[in-house]
N, C-alpha and C positions, 0 to 999 in steps of 0.2 A: 603937855596937853594929854588929858586922859582919854582913852578910847572906851566908849560905852558900847558893849556888844550884846547881842541877843543870842541865847543858846537854843539852837534848833535841835530838839530831842526826837530822834527817829524811833525811839522806843514807844513814844506816846501818840504821834500824829502822822498822818499820811504825808508823803512827799508833796502832794499837791497843796494840802493845807499849810505845810511849812513854807512853801514858796510864797503863798499869800501872806502869811504872818511876817515873813522876812521883808517883803515889799512894804508892808505897813510899818514895820520897824524902821526901815530906811526913811520913810516919809515923816516919822515923828522925831527922828534924831539919833537913832542907833546908827553906828557907822561900820560895824563889823559883825560877822556871824561865826560862831563856833558850832559846827555840826557834828553830832555824835556818830560813831561808826559801829553799829551793832548788827549782829546776825539775829539775835534774840532780844526781846524785851526782858526787863528784870522780872516782871511777873506777868502771867498771861493776860490779866485784865488791862494792862497798858496797851496791848493789842496791835503793835506795829513793829516793823523792823525793815524799812525800806533801804535800798542800796544807795548809800550816800554819794558815791563817786559819780553815779549817773546824774544825780540831782545837782551836784556842784556846777556842772556845766550850764544847767538851766538857770541857776542862781546868778552865775556870772553874766549870762546873756541878757537877763531881764532886770538887773539892778546895777548900781555902781558901788556896791559894798565891797569891802575886804572880806575875806572868808578863809576858813581852814577847817581841818578835821580835829575833833576833840574826843578821842585821838585814835589813830590807826596803828596797829601793832605789826611789825615785821614778824611773820611766823607762819603757822599752819594755813591761815586763810589767804595770806598775801606773801608771796616771795618779794624780797626787797626790790628786785628789778622791776616788778610790776608796779609797785608803789612809785618808784622813781619815774617810770614811764608816764603814769597817770599825773603825777605832780608836774613834770616837765611840760606835759601837754597843756595843763591848765595855766601854767605860767606863760606859755607861748600865746595862748588865747587871750589872757587877761593880765597883761604885764603889771607887776608890782602889786597885785591885789590878792594873790593866793599865798597862804603860808601853810606849811606842812607840819601838822601836829602828830607826833609819834609817841608811843608808850609801849609798855610791856604786855598789855592785854589781860584778859580774864578768861577763865575756862568757860564761862557762860557762852562766849562767842567762838572761842578758838578750839574747843574740843570736838567740833563737828566733823573735822577731817579724819578723826580716829587716831591721830598721833598722840603719843604720851604727853600729858601735860606736866611740865617740869616744876621743880621747886623754884622759889623766887630768885636765888642767885643765878640759876641757869637762864631764867627769863631775861635777866639783865644782861647776861652774856649775849643772848640772841639779839637783844635790842642794840647792843653796841656793834655787833657785826652788821646788823641791818643798816644802821646809820652809816657805817663805813662804806658799804656797798653803794648805797644811795648817793652819798657824796662823791664817790669816784665816778659813778655814771653821770652825775651832773656836769662833769668836766667835758663830756663829749668824746672822751677817749675810749678805745676798746678796753674792756675790763675783764680780767680773769680773777677768780677768787676761789680759794680752797680753804674755807674756815672750818671750825669745829661744828658749826650748826648750818651754815649755808655754803652752797657752791654756785659758781657762775662761770660759764664757758663762753668766751669771746662775745661779750655783749656790748653794744654801743647804742646810745640814744641819739637818733638822727633828728628828732623833733625836740627842740629846746627853745626857751626864751633867751633874750640877750644876757640875762643874769639868772642864776638858779634861785628858786624860791627859798626863803629862809626856813630853817628847820627849828621848831620849838618842841621841847620834850617834856612830857608829863612826868613828874617825879614827886615822891613822898618820903625819900630817904636821903641821908647825907652823901653817900657814895655816888649815887646817880646825879644828885644836884651838882656835885663838883665836876663829874664827867660832862654834864650838860654845859656848864660854863666853859669848860676847856674845848669841847669839840663842836658845839652847836651855837645857834644864834639867839635863843631865848628859852625861857623856862615857863612851864605851865604847872600850877599847883592847885589842888582842891582846897576848899576852906579848911582851916585848921587853927589850933590855938596859936596866939601871937608868938609865944616862945618858940614853937616849932617852926613857924614861918620864918622868923628871923634867923634861926639856925640854918634852914634850907637856903635862904638868900645869902647868908654868909659863906656857905660852902660854894654856892654858885659863883659868887664874886671871886673867891679864891681860885677856882678853876679857870675863870676867865683871865684873871691877871697873870696866872702862870703861863697862859697861852699867848700873852702879849696883847690882850684885848682890854678895852675899857668897859667894865661892867655897867657903868652908869648910863651908857647909851644902849644897853641891850634890853629888849622887851621882857616884861614880867607879867604873865597872864594868870588870872585866877577865874575859876568858874564858881559862882555862888548860887546856891539853891534857896529860893524864897517861896513862901506861899502868901500871896496877896489876894484878898477878896473884900467884899463890902463889910463883912462882919468877922469877928474873931472866930466864931463858931464855924462859919463857912470856910475860912482859911485853914482852920485846924482839920476839919473834915476832908478838905481837899488833900492835905498832906498825908493823912493816914490812909485814905482810900486810893489816891493816885500815885503816891510816891513812897510806899512803905519801906523800900530799900533805904530811903534817907534816914529812917529811924533805927537802922541796924548798925550798932556801934561795934563792929567786928570786921576782920578782913573777909572780903567777899570774892577774892580772886580765884579760889579753888572750887566754887560752887558751880555746878554744870547746867542745871536746868531751871527754867522759870517756875516750874511747879515746886521745886525745892524752896525757892525764895517765897513763893506763895504760902507754903506751910509755915515758914518762919514769920511771915507777916502777921499771922494771927496773934503773935506775942507783942507786936509793936503798939505802943501807947503814945499819946501826945507828948508826955514828958521825955520820951526818948529822942525827940528832935532838938532838945536844948543844945545850943552851940553847934548845931549841924545844919538846920534849916531855919531861917528867920520866918516866923509865922506871925503876921500882923496885918491888920487892915489899915494901919496908920502909915501913910506915905512918908511922914517925917521919920518914922523908925527906919524905913528903908533908906532914906537919904543918909541918916547917921551911920547905918550899917555899911553902906558903900564908901562913904567918906573915910571911915576907919581904915579900909584897905588901901585907899589912895594914900593916906598918911603913912602907912607901913612901907609904901614904895611901889605898889603895883601900877603898871602903866596901861593895862588893858583889863577891864572887868566885864565878864560875860555872865549875864543873869538868866537863870532858868526859873520861871514861875511854874511850880509843880502842878497847878490845877489846870482844868480844861478851859478856863476863862482867859485864853491867850489874847484875844483882841482887846478886851477891857484892860488887861494888864499892860499891854503895849501902849495903849493910848494914855493910861494913867501915868506910866513912867515918862512918856514923851512930854506930857503936860507939866509935870512937877519934878520928877526925880532927876532926869537927865540934865535939865538946866541947872538945878541946884548943885549936883555933883561936879559937873564940868566947870561951873563958875568957881567952886571952892578949890578945884585943882589948879586953876589959872592963878588964883591969888595966893596959893600955898607957897 
């Protein structure tokens, strides 16, 4: 059974609006929420950056949806112990509904503490240490840790659920994919070329098997960016105006300020979105796009409509796209 999820983008909308959109999403057939964890928007015009962890409690209390972060990085903004405490609290309040999405982070959000922003290999080291600390704390035991990047002194989580929440890790490279399969519960990937996705999933499977796990039963999540509107012109304008970062085909992890992204956005053209953001007013195109990723093997698809027309998008997907994609997944 495929999970159809709504991507709640805190860069673009107020927490109050996102709560309303999520309630509507549940009503029309979405069953899970992936909520972004940003301190800054990508560009100033996106206009928001609410604190996702405060919002998750409200989401859990006012819906029956599953939900998780997409994604939270252990690092300058969050010591892993604080992430573990927040995640364990949500699991205690909403058993079986919360999943913890972790990643390496971006300078856009993490540079704010004034700490040195490291190179990618070091970011992955920090992520690995963070995951280890969180998993140890989830046991309920007293934990001490003296790592290369993080330290912990006599910490214990007193508030926990009966089971720890699952940890899903965002990855775009083979080494991290294999580590994720070995040490964690599921994988999150951005949209990418089929060849790359199959490579990532192969390494994820390898890591899981080496750890004695059956990868066929492990969640595989993908976040897909789309631009849907009544006309192609409107859908294209929405993408270029509201989500210019989606048309930037280069690594963005080291860029620090929304204003820098805004300067780069002046170079973005509609053709830059090809194979990165589906731009179409035709819901059949959206159905085919999502079915393709079901066929590749993803178990959970989280859709982000880049325009401001969230209510119309949610209703349109609920009426036509979700039934078609879920029906195809059942018969596949």
